[in-house]
C-alpha positions in Angstrom: -37.9 25.5 -52.1 -37.3 26.4 -48.5 -40.4 28.5 -47.7 -42.6 25.6 -46.8 -39.7 23.5 -45.3 -40.8 22.3 -41.9 -38.1 22.6 -39.4 -37.5 21.8 -35.8 -34.7 23.9 -34.4 -32.6 22.7 -31.5 -30.1 24.9 -29.9 -29.1 27.0 -26.8 -26.2 29.7 -26.9 -25.6 32.9 -28.5 -23.8 31.1 -31.1 -26.8 29.4 -32.4 -28.8 32.6 -32.6 -28.0 33.6 -36.2 -28.6 30.1 -37.4 -32.2 30.2 -35.8 -32.8 33.9 -37.2 -31.7 32.4 -40.9 -34.0 29.7 -40.6 -37.0 31.8 -39.6 -36.2 34.2 -42.6 -36.2 31.2 -45.0 -38.2 28.4 -43.6 -41.1 27.3 -41.4 -39.9 27.0 -38.2 -42.4 24.6 -36.3 -40.6 24.3 -32.9 -37.7 25.4 -31.0 -36.0 22.9 -28.5 -33.6 24.7 -25.9 -32.0 23.7 -22.6 -34.3 24.4 -19.5 -34.1 28.0 -18.0 -31.3 28.4 -15.4 -31.3 30.0 -12.2 -28.6 32.8 -12.0 -27.2 35.0 -9.4 -28.1 35.1 -5.8 -31.4 35.7 -6.1 -31.8 32.6 -8.1 -33.9 34.4 -11.0 -34.5 32.0 -13.9 -32.8 33.2 -17.0 -33.9 32.1 -20.6 -31.6 31.0 -23.3 -30.6 33.3 -25.9 -32.5 30.8 -28.2 -35.5 31.0 -26.2 -35.6 34.8 -26.3 -35.2 34.7 -30.4 -38.2 32.0 -30.3 -40.4 34.2 -28.1 -39.8 37.4 -30.0 -40.9 35.5 -33.3 -44.1 33.8 -31.7 -42.6 30.3 -32.0 -43.6 27.6 -29.4 -40.6 26.4 -27.2 -40.0 22.9 -25.7 -37.4 22.6 -22.9 -37.1 18.9 -22.0 -34.8 18.0 -19.0 -33.9 14.8 -20.7 -34.2 14.9 -24.5 -33.5 11.1 -24.4 -36.6 10.4 -22.3 -39.0 13.1 -23.5 -39.1 13.9 -27.3 -42.6 12.7 -28.4 -43.7 16.4 -29.0 -40.9 16.6 -31.6 -42.2 13.6 -33.5 -45.9 14.6 -33.3 -45.2 17.7 -35.5 -43.8 15.5 -38.4 -40.7 17.9 -39.2 -39.3 17.7 -42.7 -36.0 18.1 -41.0 -34.5 18.7 -37.7 -31.5 21.1 -37.2 -29.3 21.4 -34.3 -26.5 24.0 -33.2 -25.0 23.8 -30.0 -27.9 22.1 -28.4 -26.2 20.9 -25.3 -27.7 17.2 -24.9 -27.2 13.9 -26.9 -30.0 13.4 -29.4 -31.3 9.7 -29.2 -31.9 7.6 -32.2 -35.4 7.8 -32.4 -35.1 11.6 -33.3 -32.3 11.0 -35.6 -34.2 8.3 -37.7 -37.4 10.5 -37.9 -37.4 13.2 -40.4 -37.3 12.6 -44.1 -34.3 14.9 -44.7 -32.7 13.9 -41.6 -31.0 15.7 -38.7 -28.4 18.4 -39.6 -25.8 20.0 -37.4 -23.9 23.3 -37.7 -20.6 22.7 -35.8 -17.9 25.2 -35.1 -14.9 23.6 -36.5 -13.6 21.9 -39.7 -14.3 18.3 -38.8 -12.9 15.7 -37.9 -10.8 18.4 -36.0 -12.2 19.5 -32.5 -15.1 17.6 -32.0 -16.8 18.3 -28.8 -18.3 21.3 -26.7 -15.6 24.0 -27.0 -14.2 23.9 -30.3 -13.7 27.6 -30.8 -11.9 27.8 -27.6 -9.5 25.1 -28.5 -9.0 26.4 -31.9 -7.1 29.6 -30.4 -5.4 27.7 -27.3 -4.1 24.9 -29.2 -2.5 27.3 -31.7 -4.5 26.4 -35.2 -4.1 28.8 -38.0 -7.4 28.2 -39.3 -10.7 26.8 -38.6 -14.5 27.0 -39.7 -17.9 25.6 -39.7 -19.1 22.1 -40.8 -22.6 21.2 -41.8 -23.2 17.5 -41.3 -25.5 14.7 -40.6 -25.9 13.8 -37.2 -25.6 10.2 -35.9 -25.4 8.8 -32.5 -21.6 9.6 -31.9 -20.2 13.0 -30.8 -19.9 15.2 -34.0 -19.0 12.2 -35.9 -21.7 12.0 -38.9 -21.2 12.5 -42.6 -19.9 15.9 -43.6 -22.2 17.8 -46.1 -20.1 21.2 -46.6 -17.8 23.4 -44.8 -16.4 26.8 -44.8 -12.8 27.9 -43.8 -11.6 31.1 -42.0 -8.2 32.2 -40.9 -7.3 32.7 -37.1 -5.4 36.0 -36.8 -3.3 36.7 -34.0 -5.8 39.5 -32.9 -8.6 37.1 -32.5 -10.2 36.5 -29.3 -12.5 33.7 -28.3 -15.3 36.5 -28.9 -14.2 37.7 -32.4 -13.8 34.1 -33.6 -17.1 32.9 -32.1 -19.1 35.8 -33.8 -17.4 35.3 -37.2 -18.1 31.5 -37.2 -21.6 32.1 -36.2 -22.4 34.1 -39.1 -20.4 31.9 -41.3 -22.6 28.9 -40.0 -26.0 30.5 -40.5 -25.0 31.4 -44.1 -23.5 28.1 -45.0 -26.5 26.2 -43.8 -28.8 28.2 -46.1 -26.7 27.7 -48.9 -26.3 23.7 -48.1 -30.1 23.1 -47.5 -31.4 23.0 -51.1 -28.9 20.3 -51.9 -30.0 18.3 -49.0 -33.7 18.6 -49.9 -32.9 17.7 -53.4 -30.9 14.9 -52.6 -27.5 16.2 -54.6 -25.5 16.7 -51.4 -22.4 15.1 -50.7 -21.9 12.7 -47.8 -18.2 12.6 -46.8 -17.1 10.0 -44.2 -15.0 11.8 -41.5 -11.4 10.2 -41.2 -11.1 8.7 -37.9 -7.3 9.1 -38.1 -7.5 12.8 -38.0 -9.8 13.3 -35.2 -9.0 16.0 -32.5 -11.3 17.3 -29.6 -12.2 20.3 -28.3 -14.0 19.2 -25.2 -15.4 21.7 -22.6 -13.0 23.9 -20.7 -12.1 22.6 -17.3 -11.2 24.9 -14.5 -7.7 23.8 -14.3 -7.4 24.8 -18.1 -7.9 28.4 -17.1 -5.1 28.6 -14.6 -2.1 30.1 -16.3 1.1 28.0 -16.0 4.1 30.4 -16.2 6.5 27.5 -16.9 5.0 27.4 -20.6 6.4 29.6 -23.3 4.9 33.1 -23.9 3.2 32.2 -27.0 1.4 29.2 -25.5 0.1 31.5 -22.5 -1.0 34.3 -25.1 -2.9 31.9 -27.1 -4.8 30.7 -23.7 -5.5 34.1 -22.8 -6.9 35.0 -26.2 -8.9 31.7 -26.4 -10.8 32.1 -22.9 -11.5 35.8 -23.4 -14.3 36.8 -22.6 -15.3 33.4 -21.0 -14.6 31.8 -18.8 -11.3 34.0 -18.5 -7.7 32.6 -17.6 -6.4 33.4 -14.1 -3.6 33.1 -11.9 -3.0 33.7 -8.1 -1.2 36.4 -6.5 -1.1 36.8 -2.6 -3.8 34.2 -2.4 -6.2 36.1 -4.7 -7.4 35.2 -8.1 -6.4 37.6 -10.9 -8.2 37.2 -14.2 -6.6 38.1 -17.3 -8.0 39.1 -20.6 -5.2 40.7 -22.5 -1.5 40.3 -22.6 1.5 41.2 -25.0 4.3 39.0 -25.5 7.8 40.4 -24.9 11.1 39.2 -26.3 13.5 39.5 -23.8 16.8 38.0 -22.3 16.6 39.8 -19.1 15.4 38.4 -15.7 17.0 34.9 -16.7 17.5 34.1 -13.0 14.0 35.1 -11.9 11.3 32.7 -11.2 8.6 32.0 -13.7 5.7 34.2 -12.7 7.7 36.6 -11.1 6.7 40.5 -11.5 9.9 41.9 -12.8 8.7 45.1 -14.1 6.1 47.6 -14.4 5.3 50.6 -16.8 2.3 53.2 -17.0 0.2 50.5 -18.8 1.7 47.3 -17.9 2.7 44.6 -15.4 5.6 42.1 -16.6 6.0 39.0 -15.5 8.8 36.3 -16.2 7.7 33.2 -18.2 9.7 30.2 -19.7 11.3 32.1 -22.6 10.7 35.8 -22.1 8.1 38.2 -20.5 4.3 38.7 -20.9 2.9 42.2 -20.3 -0.5 42.0 -18.6 -2.9 44.6 -20.2 -6.2 43.8 -19.0 -7.2 42.1 -15.8 -9.9 41.7 -13.1 -9.4 41.2 -9.4 -11.7 39.2 -7.3 -15.0 41.0 -6.8 -14.0 43.9 -9.2 -14.8 45.0 -12.5 -12.5 44.2 -15.5 -9.9 46.9 -16.1 -7.2 48.2 -17.9 -3.8 47.5 -16.0 -3.0 51.5 -16.5 -6.2 52.1 -14.4 -5.1 49.8 -11.8 -1.8 51.0 -11.4 -3.0 54.7 -11.1 -4.7 53.8 -8.1 -2.4 51.0 -6.3 1.0 52.1 -5.0 1.6 48.8 -3.4 5.0 47.1 -4.1 4.5 44.3 -6.9 7.9 44.0 -8.2 9.3 40.6 -6.9 6.0 39.0 -6.2 5.4 35.6 -7.8 2.3 34.6 -9.5 0.9 31.1 -8.5 3.6 30.5 -5.8 3.0 27.3 -4.3 0.3 26.5 -6.8 0.0 26.2 -10.9 3.4 26.2 -12.1 4.4 22.7 -11.1 3.5 21.0 -14.4 6.4 21.8 -16.9 5.6 22.0 -20.4 5.2 18.7 -22.2 
């Protein structure tokens, strides 16, 4: 049923790679649409998107419009049976949405209507969700607001980071899509309207959301660090320098109640302890400006400067009290 299905695929980042690879295995992918190449580094070298790399390896034509709302005729000229998107990165115009006979289908990394937007995986961890998943949905002109076709859940464990949850959801999405496509083609799939009263958002991460606020509870900081690891990373300021934080532990403690939130109160051979609203956090993996990521134990082996009593974010970042 799927081998002769003519597909145009639209996607850009790593998350969408397993989805495209599954489609290549099972369908006839006519065209891959992805974001324009970006200049990276000081030499401003052009970098292909992960999806473009997959398309090139499989000898599939690539289309990279600057603005899909103005430049889409190439897609229509191919007369695809279905258009499938996954983390493409631009809003798709109605002219495309209304064209294919089996519609435009999106693979979204949350259990809609929860966490609409461009960073649902980050926010699932940061916001303390116990579970999340992937949704296969019909697209409309809104942001992730179309009818739901199918979904698959997964638990969020305390050991999950953005990286581990991203990889798990990416594979879940690719498998669920292939299972769901036959029902879309034969017209037996469900169309479940989203309940607007249950909508939450997981919008793209802003720079200010990366800054650790030590006035918050240790669990909230723990979730923030996990939800931003490895990208873009959470951080705080110490002696005017940015320190990125990739791994911490939370410590139950009634000591240091009179110390400032964000103050370094203890050192051990493998950790730096900071006072927060309801206890301590222990930094385990960090990165200083211009340096590589390292375990704190390695940093402490080579740095004998006095850290006890220094206060993270002093003068910045701790002003906002927990809501």
